[in-house]
N, C-alpha and C positions, 0 to 999 in steps of 0.2 A: 830319539829312537824312532825307527820306521813303524808305521801303524801296521797292525796285523789284519789279516783278512777277516772281516766280520760280515755277517748276514745283515743286510739293510732292514731297518724296522719300517713297518708300514707308516705312510704319511697320510693321516686321516684328512688333513686339509686338502692335500693334492687329490685324494680320491673324491672328495666332495666337489671339487672344481671340475673334475672329469665328468661327474654325473650331470653337471649343469651344461656340458658342452653341447653345441647344436648337432643335429643328426648328420649334417654334412661332414662332420669330423668323426664318423663312426669308428673307422679303423684305429685312428689315433686314440680315441676315447677308450676303446677296448684294450689297446696296448698299455695305456696309462694306468688303467685299472689293474691289469696284471702286474704292473711294476710295483703296485702298492700291496694292499692286504692280501689279494689272492695269490701273489707270487709265492708265498710261503707254502701253499698247497702243492706247488709244482716242484719244490725242492725235496731232495731225498730226505726221508724221515730221520735218518741218523744225523743229518746236518741240522734239521729243525731242533733236534734235542741237544745240539751242541757237541756231539760226539765226534770231534776231529781226530785225525790220526794221532796215536800216542797221547791222547788227551790234550793236545795243543794245536792251535791253528798256525803256529810259526812255520814258515817254509823250511823244508829239510836242507835245501841248497841255497846259499846266499847269492851265488852268481850262476846264471844260466847262459849257455852259448846257443844262440838261435841262428841257424843258417838261413841264407837268402840268396836268390838269384837277382842280378841287376834288372829289375822290372818295376814299373810304377806301382804294382800291387804289393810290393814289399813294404810300402809306406807305413802301415800301422805298426809293424815290428820296429822299424827304424825310429819312428816318432815316439813310441813308448819308451825307448832308450834315451833319445836326445832331449826329450822334454822332461825326463826324470819321473815319468809316471810310474815306472817300475818301483821306485823307492817307496811310494805310497803303500805298496803291498809287500814290502820287506825283502825285495830281491833286486839284483842288478842284472839287466839284460845286456849281453854283449853280442851285437849282430856280427855274423861271420860271413863274409862274401865268398860265394862258391862259384866254381867255373861251369858246372853243368848239373843237370838234374840227376845224372848217374852218380856224380860225386855226392850230392845231397843224400841220395838213397843209401850209398855205402857208409857215409859218416853217421847217418841215423842208426843204421843197423848195427854198426860196431861201437856205437856210443861216443864217437868223437863230437857229435852234436847232441845237445839235450833235446832240441826241437828244431823245427824248420818251417819257414814259409815254403810251401811245397804244393805241387800239383795234386788235386783231389784224387785223380785216377792212379797216380803213382803209389799213394798210400794203400789203396785197395789192391793194386797189383802185387805189392810186397806181401800183403796179408794172405793172398792166394797163391803166392809163389810164381807169379808171372812177371817178366821184366826184371828178374833178379832173384836173390835168395828169399826164401819164405821166412817171415817173422811176424809175430802178432803185433799189430800196429794200433794207433789211436788217432782219430781226428778230434781235436779239442774244440775247434771252432772254425767257422768259415771266415776268411779274411776279406773277401770282396765278392760283389756281383759284377758281371759285365766287363767291358773294357778291353777285349782282345780284338783282333782283326785278321781277316784273310787278305793277304797282299798278293797281287799278281804283277808280273814283270812289265816293264815299259815296252819290251819287245812284243808282248801279247797285245798291249794296247795299240801298237802300231799296226797290228793285223785286225783291228776292229773289236777286240775283246773288251768289254766293260763290266760284265757281270757273269753269273753262272750260266745263263742260257747261251750267251755268245761264246763262252769258253767251250761249252758242249758242241756248239756248231763248228767251231774251229777244229776241235779234236776229231770230229767226224769227217771233216773235209780234208784235213792235213794229217795224215797218219805218221806218227813218229813217237819216240818215247818222251812222255811228259813227266816231269819230275816236280814233286811237291814236298816241302819240308814241314815237319812238325818237331816238337822239342823233346818228346819222350814217348815210346811206343804205347804205354798204357795211360798217358796223361790227357789232360783236358784239351790241349791244342790238337792232338791227334784226333780226338773224338769230334771236335768242332769241324776240323778240316774234312774228315770222312763223311760226317753227316751232311755238310753243305754240298760236297761233290755229289753224293748220292741223291740229295734232293733235286739236283739238276741233271739226273740221269747218267752220272759218271760213276762207275764202280772203281773206288780207289785201290782195290786189290787186283784188278784186272786191266783197267784202262789206263792206269798211271803207275808211276813208281814213287813210293813214299820213302823218304830218307829222314834221319834224325840229325838235327843241328842244334847246338846250344843257343839260347835266345840272343846273347850279345853278338853272335857270329852270323846271324841271319842276313843282315844287310850286306856285309862283306861278301858272303857267298852268292847272293843274288847279283851283286855288282860284277862278279867275274863269270856269271852265266851258269852257275852250278844248279840252278833251279828255275822253274817257271812260276812258282808261287810258294808262299809259306803262311802258316798260321802261328802267331806268337802274341805274347802280351805287349802292351805298350811299355815304352815309347817307340818300339822298333818298327811298328807299322807307320807311324808318323815320321820316323827318321828316314825310311825308304822314300817317302814322298818328298821330304825336304831335300834329299840327295838326288831326286829326279830319276830314280831307278825302278820305281814301282808305284802302284796305285791301290787304294782300298777297294776291293770288289765286294766285300761284305763285312759288317761288324758282327761280332758274336752275339751281341744283344738283339740283333735282327734274326739270328738263328733261334735264340731262346731268351726272351725278355727276363731279366733278373736271374740269369743262370748262375749256378755255383761255379766258383773258379779256384783260387788258391785257398789252402787251409793252413792252420797251425797244426802241424803233425808231429807225432813223436812215437815212441814204441810203447806197447802195453806195459812192458817192464818198468819204464820210467814212471808211468803214472802209478803203478802199484807201489813202487819204492818211494815216490815223492808226490803224494796226492796233494799236499798243501802247496808245494811249489807249482804243480800243474795249475791249480786254481789261481794262484797269484799271477802266473804268466797270462792266463786268459783274461783276468780282471784288468791287468795293466794294458793289454792290447785292446781290450774293449774301450778303455778310457781314451786311447789314442784314436780309435775308430770314430768315437764321438767327436773328438777334436777336429779331425780332418773334414768330416761332413758338416760341421757346424756353420761354416761360412766360406765364401769365396776367398777371403783374405787368409783363412786358415789353410785352404788348399794351395794358395800361392806360397805360403811359408813352407808347406810340406814339399812342394815342387822344388823350391830353392834348396831345401835341405837334402833331398834325395838325389838331386842332380850332381852332387859332389862326386869327385873321383872315387872316393871310398865306398860309394853306393852305386848309383846307376851310371854315372860318368857320361853325361850328355848335356846338351844345352837345356837350360831350365824351361825355355819357351816350348821346346819339343814335348816336354812332359806336361806342362800346364794347360795348353789348349785343350787337349782331349780329357784331361781331368775336369775341366770346366764344361765339357760337352761341346766344345767348338770344333766341329769336324770339317775337313776338306778331303775329298777322295783322290785328289791329284789329277783329276780329269776335268776340273772346272766346277764341280758341284760342291757347295758348302751348305752346312746346316747346323742348327743347334739341337743336339740330341739329348732329350730328357732322360734317356736310359743309359747314360754314360756310366763310367765306373763308380760304384757306390761302395763305401766302406762301412756304413752303419745302418741307415734306413730304419731308425728306431729299433735297432737290434735285429731286424729281419735279415740283413746281409750277413749276420754273424752266426745265426742259429744253425747247428749241424743237423738239418732235416734228414731223417732216415731215408725218405724218398729220393733225396739227391744222391746219396751213396748208392742206392739200389739202381738208379738210372745208369750210373757209370758201369755197373756190373752188366746191365743189359747190353750196353754197347760193346763191352769187351767180349761178350758172348757173340754178338752180331758179327764182329769182325774176326772171329776165330782165335782170339787171344785166350779165351776160356773154351775148352773142348766140351765141357758138360755144363749144364745149368747148376749154379750153386744154390744154396738156400738163401735167396736174396735178402729176406728180412732178417734172418739170423745173423748173416755176415754184417749187415748194416748195424744191427743192435750191438754187436761185439765191437765194431770199429768206432762208431760215432759215440763219443763219451758225453752223452747228453746230461748225465748226472753231474759231471765236472763243470760243464758249461752252465747249468742252472745255478750251481753254487756260486760260481764266479759272477754270473749276471746279477744275482741278488746282492752281492757285495758291491758291484759297480753301479747298482741301480739301473739295470738295463731291462726293459720289458721283454716278455716272452710271448711267442705265438700260442694259439690255443691247441695246436696239433703238431705232432712230429712229422706230419706228411703235408705235402702241397702238390698241386697239379699244374701242368703247363701244356700249352699247345705250341709246338715247334714250327719251324719255317715250312715244313712239308705238309702242315695241316693235321699231323698226327698228334693226338693228346696222350701225354704221359700221366698215368694215374696208378701209383704204386699199390693202391687198394685193390686194383683188379689183378689179373694174372700177368706177372712180369715175364714168365716163360713165354706166354703167347705174344706179348709185346716184343720181346727180343727176336722171336722166330717169325714175326709177322711182316717184317720189312722185305720188299721185293728185291732190293739191292742189298746184298750182304756177302760175307765170305763164302765161297763155294757156289754161289748162285750163277747160273749160266746166263 
């Protein structure tokens, strides 16, 4: 019989060891403490008292269909299934390969998918009725930090472009229509692309044309000259370099270190009807996230697994190098990036911070996708199901941060702090939709 989802009991010995840890390990010590005795103070009171839905912790659905797009950051969903980690929590995860983010959106909304590896901003777009039909949505967990890239064409490189500043210089010097691709209008890749262009003095709404292309089709479209650049998740940035049709102008972790990226998303209806199943899904994917980040050999095994035709469908080495932080920009520069794609980070990569969701709303307002300011915090509290995450984290013995908010300084030097006025932040950018 599969084990049911249980709240982890505090480990007194582990807590004592954490108390003896040296000061240099302060953050790890704090997280370890939270994983033990104090984790129970962060879990919903109903859960602490054992009041599971219908008086049972058994998942309401034995099998869940989770959609994914062929990208490296689908790995934790795939590995939860292929390693059998889902069985530990009484469910069977069936990964479902999808053709585009629009297809993922539609299948989530109509119930063909129970959940999905999905763009953070897409979930918020559906919640607010932009980029598709409006439906109440849920972010159950973050799947990864970092690991996307902005790729520019080899033709631009031949004209001396190597970064944002030189791209701006060329666009000023040679007037024509410059085309850049993202993967979904309200999604993460659109926001990284627009933010990076704007940080380099390029208004993506006025100085360029933005088009939407599904991730697996990016390289083919650049090969035939349909775009000057694109922003997408790996391995397609690395694939463009291997095929000698493009180069990496910027990694997204250079835009925002440890930025939020894909999430495990579903509808609010699904969580309401299947709360135990939702917790079980999160717990299983958390176990997979731990596995991937545990060692280089585990990352290699993961790369070998997801390279298969049924998943990402590309060469394993194309996936593995950037998973390990081994970067080449295609112009002769190589480096080891300590901020490459992270799947776990002691649980930090997985926590659905309210401030992360709020940031995407500010950018959707900045670029005219939202006509009016929403109630930023209220929307984030509704969408990001921190209650479900905390319950699953306790079951999977994953530590929790001390706050639902975090701050960050982005590539343009502007600090995002959700505790301050998000309306002023969204309106405070010089380059934005409608700005002359």
